[in-house]
Structure formats: structure tokens, C-alpha cells
DRENVOVO-316786 format. One record per residue (C-alpha): residue number from 1; x, y, z. Coordinates in steps of 0.25 Angstrom, whole numbers. Example, Ala and Ser with C-alpha at 12.3 -4.5 7.8 and 13.67 -1.06 7.14 Angstrom:
BEGIN
site k 1; east 49; north -18; up 31
site k 2; east 55; north -4; up 29
% end
This chain:
BEGIN
site k 1; east 439; north 559; up 455
site k 2; east 447; north 547; up 458
site k 3; east 462; north 547; up 455
site k 4; east 467; north 533; up 456
site k 5; east 482; north 537; up 458
site k 6; east 478; north 544; up 471
site k 7; east 468; north 533; up 475
site k 8; east 465; north 539; up 489
site k 9; east 452; north 534; up 496
site k 10; east 448; north 549; up 497
site k 11; east 446; north 548; up 482
site k 12; east 437; north 536; up 483
site k 13; east 426; north 541; up 492
site k 14; east 418; north 554; up 492
site k 15; east 413; north 560; up 505
site k 16; east 400; north 554; up 503
site k 17; east 407; north 540; up 501
site k 18; east 403; north 539; up 486
site k 19; east 410; north 527; up 479
site k 20; east 418; north 529; up 467
site k 21; east 418; north 515; up 461
site k 22; east 408; north 514; up 450
site k 23; east 407; north 499; up 445
site k 24; east 402; north 496; up 431
site k 25; east 392; north 490; up 429
site k 26; east 385; north 498; up 440
site k 27; east 379; north 488; up 450
site k 28; east 364; north 486; up 450
site k 29; east 363; north 489; up 465
site k 30; east 374; north 495; up 473
site k 31; east 374; north 501; up 487
site k 32; east 386; north 508; up 493
site k 33; east 389; north 510; up 507
site k 34; east 395; north 523; up 514
site k 35; east 404; north 518; up 525
site k 36; east 416; north 519; up 517
site k 37; east 426; north 511; up 509
site k 38; east 430; north 496; up 512
site k 39; east 444; north 491; up 510
site k 40; east 445; north 479; up 501
site k 41; east 457; north 469; up 503
site k 42; east 466; north 467; up 491
site k 43; east 465; north 452; up 494
site k 44; east 450; north 451; up 494
site k 45; east 446; north 437; up 497
site k 46; east 435; north 430; up 490
site k 47; east 425; north 421; up 499
site k 48; east 416; north 414; up 489
site k 49; east 404; north 406; up 493
site k 50; east 397; north 397; up 483
site k 51; east 400; north 384; up 476
site k 52; east 400; north 382; up 461
site k 53; east 408; north 381; up 448
site k 54; east 410; north 396; up 447
site k 55; east 417; north 398; up 460
site k 56; east 431; north 399; up 453
site k 57; east 425; north 410; up 444
site k 58; east 421; north 418; up 456
site k 59; east 435; north 416; up 463
site k 60; east 443; north 420; up 450
site k 61; east 434; north 432; up 447
site k 62; east 436; north 437; up 462
site k 63; east 451; north 435; up 460
site k 64; east 451; north 443; up 447
site k 65; east 443; north 454; up 454
site k 66; east 453; north 455; up 465
site k 67; east 465; north 455; up 456
site k 68; east 459; north 466; up 448
site k 69; east 456; north 474; up 460
site k 70; east 470; north 473; up 465
site k 71; east 476; north 475; up 452
site k 72; east 468; north 487; up 447
site k 73; east 467; north 494; up 461
site k 74; east 455; north 501; up 454
site k 75; east 449; north 515; up 457
site k 76; east 438; north 520; up 449
site k 77; east 443; north 529; up 437
site k 78; east 430; north 537; up 437
site k 79; east 420; north 540; up 447
site k 80; east 405; north 544; up 447
site k 81; east 402; north 558; up 452
site k 82; east 392; north 569; up 450
site k 83; east 394; north 578; up 439
site k 84; east 402; north 590; up 443
site k 85; east 396; north 604; up 446
site k 86; east 401; north 614; up 436
site k 87; east 400; north 629; up 435
site k 88; east 388; north 635; up 429
site k 89; east 390; north 640; up 415
site k 90; east 393; north 655; up 416
site k 91; east 381; north 668; up 412
site k 92; east 415; north 586; up 492
site k 93; east 427; north 583; up 500
site k 94; east 433; north 569; up 498
site k 95; east 436; north 561; up 511
site k 96; east 444; north 549; up 514
site k 97; east 437; north 538; up 520
site k 98; east 444; north 526; up 525
site k 99; east 439; north 511; up 525
site k 100; east 435; north 508; up 539
site k 101; east 430; north 493; up 537
site k 102; east 438; north 481; up 536
site k 103; east 444; north 478; up 522
site k 104; east 436; north 469; up 513
site k 105; east 444; north 456; up 512
site k 106; east 434; north 446; up 507
site k 107; east 423; north 445; up 496
site k 108; east 412; north 435; up 500
site k 109; east 406; north 430; up 487
site k 110; east 394; north 422; up 488
site k 111; east 389; north 415; up 475
site k 112; east 376; north 408; up 475
site k 113; east 379; north 399; up 462
site k 114; east 393; north 398; up 459
site k 115; east 389; north 387; up 448
site k 116; east 381; north 397; up 440
site k 117; east 386; north 397; up 426
site k 118; east 390; north 410; up 418
site k 119; east 378; north 409; up 408
site k 120; east 366; north 417; up 404
site k 121; east 357; north 421; up 416
site k 122; east 367; north 418; up 427
site k 123; east 365; north 427; up 439
site k 124; east 376; north 438; up 439
site k 125; east 371; north 446; up 451
site k 126; east 379; north 449; up 463
site k 127; east 379; north 457; up 477
site k 128; east 391; north 464; up 482
site k 129; east 392; north 469; up 496
site k 130; east 403; north 477; up 503
site k 131; east 398; north 481; up 517
site k 132; east 405; north 492; up 526
site k 133; east 412; north 482; up 536
site k 134; east 414; north 468; up 531
site k 135; east 427; north 463; up 526
site k 136; east 420; north 455; up 515
site k 137; east 412; north 459; up 503
site k 138; east 401; north 450; up 499
site k 139; east 397; north 446; up 485
site k 140; east 385; north 437; up 482
site k 141; east 381; north 432; up 469
site k 142; east 372; north 421; up 462
site k 143; east 383; north 417; up 453
site k 144; east 398; north 418; up 451
site k 145; east 396; north 428; up 439
site k 146; east 389; north 437; up 449
site k 147; east 401; north 436; up 458
site k 148; east 410; north 440; up 446
site k 149; east 401; north 453; up 444
site k 150; east 402; north 456; up 459
site k 151; east 418; north 455; up 458
site k 152; east 417; north 464; up 446
site k 153; east 410; north 475; up 454
site k 154; east 418; north 473; up 466
site k 155; east 431; north 475; up 457
site k 156; east 426; north 489; up 454
site k 157; east 422; north 492; up 468
site k 158; east 435; north 489; up 475
site k 159; east 445; north 500; up 472
site k 160; east 459; north 505; up 476
site k 161; east 459; north 514; up 489
site k 162; east 472; north 521; up 484
site k 163; east 480; north 514; up 496
site k 164; east 483; north 501; up 490
site k 165; east 470; north 495; up 495
site k 166; east 456; north 493; up 490
site k 167; east 442; north 498; up 494
site k 168; east 427; north 498; up 491
site k 169; east 423; north 512; up 493
site k 170; east 410; north 509; up 501
site k 171; east 402; north 497; up 505
site k 172; east 393; north 492; up 494
site k 173; east 382; north 482; up 491
site k 174; east 380; north 479; up 476
site k 175; east 368; north 470; up 471
site k 176; east 371; north 468; up 456
site k 177; east 366; north 460; up 444
site k 178; east 365; north 463; up 429
site k 179; east 353; north 467; up 422
site k 180; east 356; north 459; up 410
site k 181; east 362; north 445; up 409
site k 182; east 368; north 447; up 396
site k 183; east 379; north 458; up 396
site k 184; east 388; north 456; up 384
site k 185; east 398; north 461; up 374
site k 186; east 400; north 455; up 361
site k 187; east 414; north 453; up 354
site k 188; east 416; north 449; up 340
site k 189; east 428; north 440; up 336
site k 190; east 423; north 437; up 322
site k 191; east 426; north 451; up 316
site k 192; east 438; north 454; up 325
site k 193; east 446; north 444; up 333
site k 194; east 447; north 447; up 348
site k 195; east 459; north 440; up 355
site k 196; east 455; north 432; up 368
site k 197; east 463; north 442; up 376
site k 198; east 454; north 453; up 371
site k 199; east 441; north 445; up 373
site k 200; east 446; north 443; up 388
site k 201; east 447; north 458; up 389
site k 202; east 433; north 460; up 385
site k 203; east 429; north 449; up 395
site k 204; east 436; north 456; up 406
site k 205; east 428; north 469; up 402
site k 206; east 415; north 462; up 402
site k 207; east 417; north 456; up 415
site k 208; east 421; north 469; up 422
site k 209; east 408; north 475; up 416
site k 210; east 399; north 463; up 420
site k 211; east 396; north 460; up 405
site k 212; east 394; north 445; up 405
site k 213; east 394; north 441; up 391
site k 214; east 405; north 441; up 380
site k 215; east 397; north 439; up 367
site k 216; east 407; north 433; up 357
site k 217; east 404; north 435; up 343
site k 218; east 414; north 424; up 338
site k 219; east 414; north 425; up 323
site k 220; east 409; north 432; up 311
site k 221; east 410; north 432; up 296
site k 222; east 424; north 438; up 297
site k 223; east 431; north 427; up 306
site k 224; east 430; north 414; up 314
site k 225; east 440; north 415; up 325
site k 226; east 436; north 402; up 333
site k 227; east 443; north 389; up 332
site k 228; east 433; north 378; up 331
site k 229; east 436; north 363; up 332
site k 230; east 424; north 359; up 324
site k 231; east 428; north 368; up 312
site k 232; east 442; north 372; up 314
site k 233; east 443; north 378; up 300
site k 234; east 433; north 390; up 304
site k 235; east 445; north 397; up 311
site k 236; east 451; north 399; up 298
site k 237; east 442; north 411; up 297
site k 238; east 449; north 418; up 309
site k 239; east 456; north 430; up 306
site k 240; east 469; north 424; up 309
site k 241; east 475; north 412; up 317
site k 242; east 477; north 422; up 328
site k 243; east 463; north 427; up 329
site k 244; east 456; north 414; up 333
site k 245; east 450; north 408; up 346
site k 246; east 453; north 394; up 350
site k 247; east 444; north 386; up 359
site k 248; east 453; north 389; up 370
site k 249; east 452; north 404; up 368
site k 250; east 437; north 403; up 368
site k 251; east 436; north 394; up 381
site k 252; east 446; north 403; up 388
site k 253; east 438; north 416; up 385
site k 254; east 425; north 409; up 390
site k 255; east 432; north 405; up 403
site k 256; east 438; north 419; up 404
site k 257; east 425; north 426; up 402
site k 258; east 417; north 416; up 411
site k 259; east 427; north 419; up 423
site k 260; east 423; north 433; up 422
site k 261; east 408; north 431; up 421
site k 262; east 407; north 433; up 406
site k 263; east 400; north 424; up 396
site k 264; east 405; north 422; up 382
site k 265; east 393; north 420; up 372
site k 266; east 398; north 416; up 358
site k 267; east 392; north 420; up 345
site k 268; east 393; north 414; up 332
site k 269; east 385; north 422; up 323
site k 270; east 378; north 415; up 312
site k 271; east 372; north 413; up 301
site k 272; east 376; north 427; up 298
site k 273; east 390; north 433; up 301
site k 274; east 396; north 419; up 297
site k 275; east 407; north 416; up 287
site k 276; east 421; north 415; up 294
site k 277; east 423; north 401; up 299
site k 278; east 411; north 395; up 294
site k 279; east 416; north 396; up 280
site k 280; east 428; north 388; up 284
site k 281; east 419; north 376; up 288
site k 282; east 412; north 376; up 274
site k 283; east 411; north 388; up 265
site k 284; east 397; north 385; up 261
site k 285; east 393; north 388; up 276
site k 286; east 394; north 403; up 273
site k 287; east 386; north 410; up 263
site k 288; east 390; north 424; up 256
site k 289; east 404; north 424; up 262
site k 290; east 410; north 428; up 249
site k 291; east 400; north 439; up 246
site k 292; east 404; north 454; up 246
site k 293; east 397; north 457; up 259
site k 294; east 392; north 471; up 255
site k 295; east 391; north 469; up 240
site k 296; east 393; north 485; up 240
site k 297; east 377; north 484; up 239
site k 298; east 371; north 482; up 253
site k 299; east 359; north 476; up 246
site k 300; east 368; north 464; up 243
site k 301; east 376; north 463; up 255
site k 302; east 379; north 449; up 262
site k 303; east 384; north 454; up 275
site k 304; east 383; north 467; up 284
site k 305; east 398; north 467; up 285
site k 306; east 410; north 460; up 279
site k 307; east 411; north 448; up 277
site k 308; east 399; north 441; up 274
site k 309; east 395; north 427; up 277
site k 310; east 383; north 419; up 283
site k 311; east 381; north 404; up 286
site k 312; east 374; north 397; up 274
site k 313; east 361; north 392; up 280
site k 314; east 358; north 384; up 268
site k 315; east 370; north 375; up 269
site k 316; east 368; north 363; up 277
site k 317; east 383; north 362; up 283
site k 318; east 381; north 376; up 289
site k 319; east 374; north 370; up 300
site k 320; east 384; north 359; up 303
site k 321; east 395; north 370; up 304
site k 322; east 386; north 379; up 313
site k 323; east 383; north 367; up 322
site k 324; east 398; north 363; up 323
site k 325; east 403; north 378; up 326
site k 326; east 392; north 380; up 337
site k 327; east 394; north 367; up 344
site k 328; east 409; north 370; up 346
site k 329; east 407; north 384; up 350
site k 330; east 396; north 380; up 359
site k 331; east 406; north 371; up 366
site k 332; east 416; north 382; up 368
site k 333; east 407; north 393; up 373
site k 334; east 400; north 391; up 387
site k 335; east 389; north 401; up 387
site k 336; east 375; north 396; up 385
site k 337; east 372; north 407; up 375
site k 338; east 377; north 406; up 361
site k 339; east 375; north 417; up 351
site k 340; east 372; north 412; up 336
site k 341; east 371; north 426; up 329
site k 342; east 361; north 427; up 319
site k 343; east 362; north 441; up 315
site k 344; east 364; north 449; up 302
site k 345; east 360; north 438; up 291
site k 346; east 361; north 444; up 277
site k 347; east 350; north 439; up 267
site k 348; east 360; north 442; up 256
site k 349; east 369; north 431; up 261
site k 350; east 358; north 421; up 262
site k 351; east 343; north 422; up 262
site k 352; east 340; north 413; up 273
site k 353; east 344; north 413; up 288
site k 354; east 332; north 405; up 295
site k 355; east 339; north 392; up 293
site k 356; east 351; north 395; up 302
site k 357; east 342; north 401; up 313
site k 358; east 332; north 389; up 312
site k 359; east 344; north 380; up 314
site k 360; east 347; north 387; up 327
site k 361; east 333; north 387; up 331
site k 362; east 331; north 372; up 329
site k 363; east 339; north 368; up 340
site k 364; east 346; north 381; up 343
site k 365; east 353; north 377; up 356
site k 366; east 358; north 364; up 351
site k 367; east 365; north 371; up 339
site k 368; east 375; north 378; up 348
site k 369; east 379; north 364; up 354
site k 370; east 373; north 368; up 368
site k 371; east 359; north 365; up 372
site k 372; east 359; north 375; up 383
site k 373; east 364; north 387; up 375
site k 374; east 355; north 399; up 372
site k 375; east 357; north 405; up 358
site k 376; east 359; north 420; up 355
site k 377; east 356; north 427; up 342
site k 378; east 356; north 441; up 336
site k 379; east 343; north 447; up 335
site k 380; east 343; north 446; up 319
site k 381; east 338; north 431; up 321
site k 382; east 325; north 436; up 325
site k 383; east 324; north 451; up 320
site k 384; east 331; north 450; up 307
site k 385; east 323; north 458; up 296
site k 386; east 329; north 448; up 285
site k 387; east 328; north 434; up 291
site k 388; east 323; north 433; up 305
site k 389; east 322; north 419; up 311
site k 390; east 307; north 414; up 312
site k 391; east 309; north 407; up 326
site k 392; east 320; north 410; up 336
site k 393; east 318; north 404; up 349
site k 394; east 316; north 413; up 361
site k 395; east 328; north 407; up 369
site k 396; east 338; north 413; up 359
site k 397; east 344; north 426; up 364
site k 398; east 343; north 437; up 354
site k 399; east 354; north 448; up 353
site k 400; east 349; north 461; up 348
site k 401; east 359; north 470; up 341
site k 402; east 349; north 481; up 335
site k 403; east 339; north 490; up 342
site k 404; east 332; north 489; up 355
site k 405; east 319; north 486; up 348
site k 406; east 325; north 473; up 344
site k 407; east 328; north 470; up 358
site k 408; east 313; north 472; up 362
site k 409; east 308; north 464; up 350
site k 410; east 317; north 452; up 354
site k 411; east 313; north 453; up 369
site k 412; east 298; north 454; up 365
site k 413; east 300; north 441; up 357
site k 414; east 305; north 434; up 369
site k 415; east 320; north 434; up 366
site k 416; east 331; north 437; up 376
site k 417; east 339; north 448; up 370
site k 418; east 353; north 453; up 371
site k 419; east 353; north 468; up 368
site k 420; east 365; north 472; up 359
site k 421; east 359; north 484; up 352
site k 422; east 369; north 490; up 343
site k 423; east 364; north 504; up 345
site k 424; east 370; north 504; up 359
site k 425; east 379; north 491; up 362
site k 426; east 387; north 489; up 349
site k 427; east 401; north 493; up 354
site k 428; east 407; north 492; up 339
site k 429; east 398; north 503; up 334
site k 430; east 403; north 516; up 329
site k 431; east 416; north 512; up 323
site k 432; east 413; north 513; up 308
site k 433; east 413; north 502; up 297
site k 434; east 424; north 492; up 296
site k 435; east 421; north 489; up 281
site k 436; east 431; north 495; up 271
site k 437; east 430; north 505; up 259
site k 438; east 417; north 511; up 265
site k 439; east 415; north 524; up 257
site k 440; east 405; north 530; up 267
site k 441; east 418; north 534; up 275
site k 442; east 423; north 542; up 263
site k 443; east 414; north 554; up 265
site k 444; east 422; north 567; up 267
site k 445; east 411; north 576; up 271
site k 446; east 398; north 576; up 278
site k 447; east 387; north 573; up 268
site k 448; east 378; north 583; up 276
site k 449; east 387; north 595; up 280
site k 450; east 377; north 599; up 290
site k 451; east 379; north 586; up 298
site k 452; east 364; north 584; up 299
site k 453; east 363; north 571; up 292
site k 454; east 372; north 560; up 297
site k 455; east 380; north 552; up 287
site k 456; east 390; north 540; up 287
site k 457; east 402; north 548; up 292
site k 458; east 395; north 560; up 298
site k 459; east 387; north 557; up 310
site k 460; east 383; north 543; up 304
site k 461; east 387; north 529; up 307
site k 462; east 401; north 530; up 302
site k 463; east 400; north 516; up 296
site k 464; east 396; north 509; up 309
site k 465; east 382; north 503; up 308
site k 466; east 380; north 504; up 323
site k 467; east 386; north 518; up 325
site k 468; east 388; north 525; up 333
site k 469; east 399; north 520; up 343
site k 470; east 392; north 515; up 356
site k 471; east 397; north 523; up 368
site k 472; east 396; north 518; up 382
site k 473; east 385; north 528; up 384
site k 474; east 377; north 522; up 372
site k 475; east 378; north 508; up 378
site k 476; east 375; north 512; up 392
site k 477; east 362; north 520; up 388
site k 478; east 356; north 508; up 380
site k 479; east 342; north 505; up 386
site k 480; east 344; north 490; up 384
site k 481; east 330; north 486; up 389
site k 482; east 323; north 498; up 381
site k 483; east 308; north 494; up 378
site k 484; east 310; north 480; up 385
site k 485; east 300; north 475; up 395
site k 486; east 306; north 472; up 409
site k 487; east 305; north 457; up 405
site k 488; east 312; north 459; up 392
site k 489; east 323; north 467; up 398
site k 490; east 326; north 457; up 408
site k 491; east 331; north 447; up 398
site k 492; east 343; north 446; up 396
site k 493; east 430; north 497; up 358
site k 494; east 420; north 487; up 370
site k 495; east 424; north 493; up 383
site k 496; east 420; north 501; up 391
site k 497; east 407; north 503; up 383
site k 498; east 403; north 488; up 386
site k 499; east 403; north 492; up 401
site k 500; east 392; north 501; up 398
site k 501; east 384; north 489; up 393
site k 502; east 389; north 482; up 405
site k 503; east 382; north 491; up 415
site k 504; east 370; north 493; up 405
site k 505; east 367; north 478; up 406
site k 506; east 372; north 475; up 421
site k 507; east 365; north 487; up 429
site k 508; east 359; north 495; up 418
site k 509; east 360; north 510; up 414
site k 510; east 350; north 516; up 423
site k 511; east 349; north 520; up 438
site k 512; east 339; north 516; up 448
site k 513; east 330; north 528; up 443
site k 514; east 330; north 523; up 429
site k 515; east 340; north 534; up 424
site k 516; east 352; north 530; up 415
site k 517; east 365; north 531; up 423
site k 518; east 374; north 534; up 410
site k 519; east 379; north 546; up 417
site k 520; east 384; north 539; up 429
site k 521; east 389; north 527; up 421
site k 522; east 399; north 536; up 414
site k 523; east 409; north 536; up 425
site k 524; east 406; north 521; up 428
site k 525; east 410; north 517; up 413
site k 526; east 422; north 526; up 413
site k 527; east 427; north 521; up 426
site k 528; east 424; north 506; up 421
site k 529; east 432; north 509; up 408
site k 530; east 444; north 512; up 417
site k 531; east 441; north 499; up 425
site k 532; east 441; north 491; up 412
site k 533; east 455; north 497; up 408
site k 534; east 460; north 494; up 421
site k 535; east 456; north 479; up 420
site k 536; east 462; north 478; up 406
site k 537; east 450; north 480; up 398
site k 538; east 452; north 490; up 386
site k 539; east 441; north 500; up 387
site k 540; east 441; north 513; up 379
site k 541; east 439; north 526; up 386
site k 542; east 425; north 532; up 385
site k 543; east 428; north 546; up 389
site k 544; east 441; north 554; up 393
site k 545; east 445; north 550; up 407
site k 546; east 442; north 564; up 412
site k 547; east 427; north 560; up 411
site k 548; east 430; north 549; up 420
site k 549; east 437; north 557; up 430
site k 550; east 427; north 568; up 430
site k 551; east 413; north 562; up 432
site k 552; east 403; north 568; up 422
site k 553; east 412; north 579; up 417
site k 554; east 410; north 573; up 403
site k 555; east 395; north 571; up 404
site k 556; east 388; north 578; up 392
site k 557; east 377; north 583; up 401
site k 558; east 378; north 589; up 415
site k 559; east 364; north 583; up 417
site k 560; east 367; north 569; up 423
site k 561; east 354; north 564; up 420
site k 562; east 354; north 567; up 405
site k 563; east 355; north 552; up 401
site k 564; east 342; north 545; up 406
% end
């Protein structure tokens, strides 16, 4: 077990020369040498070859990496080791090894295309080589964004040696790239405002975990927090003057994210989930906004949660407002993907939805003010049992939030699909209802004293429609490509659970033999949680620190292959 306060090199290496670093996401292909540790200079120099617009992006990222290495003086908080041998139920020496080779003083980074933009499909692969003798480490990538991922890995490989210096434990060669080009987490600033400072914190976490997209659900029926020049009155429906985003806020966040290899994909959900802001343009744009959302009789509900509101598709001025809003937002957000919602339309709010969808389909790329944009929609547009669209172009990305069967259905129809299965990936599940005066909670005894039949408060949902709470193991064990053909699968409280998603979509959850590596991942995610905290990203503990300090001592089964 490593003790950071002692920090001697003897604690870093076993007699067999095993490394203790355990970067997350796990690289796709990593080969460690055995010749012993390499010293790394505190003032590691960058030698960057390549010409293009993103040269400064790489230089700035390298500087951030070096600053972080020198500031954190990181040593792994938890290491991977075999499960201990215990006594049956009753009826190797550690050696100090010194670095012999020259100190690594230079990072030679070769980028094939420094002009490649941070957009959907950009090459994010990299190769990282540290040999046994050279004073330079080498990184080769196809784009600046691959270089940033290489730096993120290197940042976890270079650790303090306990004597005011830094080492890489063994020579290493890593050949790495993500399985999936879309690796995202969604934040919602419509239901609850998030300050730009907190959004930057999430971006930092995404970058450290090699998640490359922040899906920003900008608004909802509850609030409209964005200041627009086209319709300045919309922001009257922000929660307060303090809880608003200016143009400068948005541009600053996009710039901050891009510098860290993170794309921001905006979503304005419509025609459902639309009331706040829109009704300030013209009250007639929004229908059923003043109805009682549940009517105390679900057969007459107008929304699945308070407050109700949908854009009135029969009102001609609705489309002028939509066009104006999307045109301005399109100029603010640089990404080539724009999410236009389309989920959870309520027939009790209005009986028709095809007109709005047809409007998008008529010239769907022009309607967002950018001919090169690719639209993204929730799967309801195609799969809704109440009002599916008749014809939806196949170049629209579908986001599936229900079962794996829907992912298969959509890919079989020819769509690119983003998998957001609520049974595995919803991070807000298991926290109960937020609606008031819910009588189901006022039950004092179990209706079934035997406990055999689950009920609302006793073994049931507890008021969370997507219960239970999704632990990191549930997320990591998600078979994201279940029942898909190889062709279909090739299409393309947050921390530390989002890190389980990060490895799942970067290098997968199975080893070279096709077995799930959940057991080995336990120490990696525990260690990464400590790394996030050290980098200023708030991350909840996932188990007592004892478990991190004693590999596999907290496993439920002694059998290390029980999860397959």
C-alpha cells in the first residue's frame, strides 16, 4: 500500500517491477517495460512539430499539464493488487530501485494536422512512447485533440518520487483511441441554474476523464436563463437577475471547453418542454401553460411534471419566434451538432405535433441558421406511441433514453444513435420525487408485512421514476452495444460515476479475453476519485477509503471472475 507521506521509491515498485499507476480511462493498448523508473524533469520542455490553427491549444494544454504535475505531486491513492490470501474458515519483499537512465527533459509531440477542428468525427487517437534510455518522451497524434488526450494520460503516469522529483515507473508504449466518438454528459440549466464556475468544474472533470462532449440542456418549461438580443424579454423568465447567462458567459464557456478538448452541444427542447421565455415573446405561442399539470387525475394531465407548456403549432407566429431564437443561438455555439429536443409531447396539451416536426424536416439544416449543422433529436420523434413523425431524415442523430431495444430499432432503421439508457446512465435517478404533497410517502407500515411484494416506500421506486440510484458499477457494466451488429455498434451527484461512463465509451469494459474487468476497475475508479478531488473537481466517495487502501478487501465475492 502506498503512503503518500512516506513517498519512498521502494513503495512504488515491487520486486517484479510492477507499476502502481492506473490511469482512467484505461488505454486501449499499453505495454510496460521492465528496466526500471525514469526520472522526469520538473521543467519538461515541449518540442511541437506541425503547423495549424490549433498549435496554441496544444501548447496551452501542455502548460496546464506541467503545472498540474508540479502542483499536485501526485502519487496514486489506491493501487491494483491480487486479492489477499485469507485463513480458511475453521472445522514478497519490496526492493528499492534507482533510476539509471537520463532524466526525461523533453516531450517531442508530432501532430499530423494541427488545423483539424474540434467537431464530430475528428481523430482523437494518440501514441505515447517512453523508452528506457532517451531523454525525450514521444507523442504522435493526428490532431491537437489527440495530443490533449495524450497529455491527460501522461499527467497520470508522472508521479512524485518522494524526494522532490518525478518519475515514470517503467518505460511504456501506449497506442490509444476511443471506441465511441460521442462521449457525453448532459447538464440541465432550465430546471436549476448552474453558475459558470460550476460548469467549468464539470468541464475540467470531463477533460480529465476524456469525455469530449458537454450536452447543455439550455432551458425547460421552468426557466429561460439566456440573454438574447433578438428577444431580450425572454430572460424575464430566468429565476432571477443573478441566474442568467450573457453572450459573454456562453462564449467564455465554449472557449474554455474547447481549450480542453470538450465540445459544447446545445439543446433547446421543443415543441414540448417549452413555456418559460417563449411566452414572453407572445403568450399565444405557448399552449396549456395555465393548466393544472396533473389535474389530480392522470387521464387529464397536461405535463409529466410541473409546470406545463408546449409551443402552439397551430399559431403562425410560433415559427417566426423559433427561427429567431435558433438563428441567434446558432451564432453563439460553434459545434456542428444542434439538439432540438422533440421528446414527451402531451396529447392533452395539444392533439397535433407533426407540423412542428415537418417544419424542421422541410429544410432542417437551414432552420438552425447553419447549413453545415447536423440536427439531433430525442428518440420520441420516431418512436413515440402517441404521435411519431412520419418521415425523419436519416442524417438526424437520435438520442435514445429508454431501452436497449430502442437503440437496436433506431440503428436498424439507419440512424446514428446516442445511447442514454435511463436504466443505466441517468445520474439523477433514485433521489425520489420533487413534487409536493405526495401522499404515497405518508405510509407508516409496509402494506405487505412479509416484504415479498415491493411497494412505493418498501422496496419500490420511492418516487423516482427511474429508480434505483445508478452506482458506478451499474454504469460500467452497461452492455452499450448489446444485440447490435458490428456495423451498427461502430456508429457513433455526477463524479466519479461519470468516470465509469468515460472508460466504458473510451476503451470498453471488457479485457482482451472478452471478460468484464469490473473487478479491476474498482481500484482505478477509486484512485481516480482522489485524482479528481486533487484537481479541484468535487467527487463523492464511492466506498470507505479502507477499500481503496486494501485492494479487493471490500469485494462481495472472493471469486474474482464472478462478474463476466
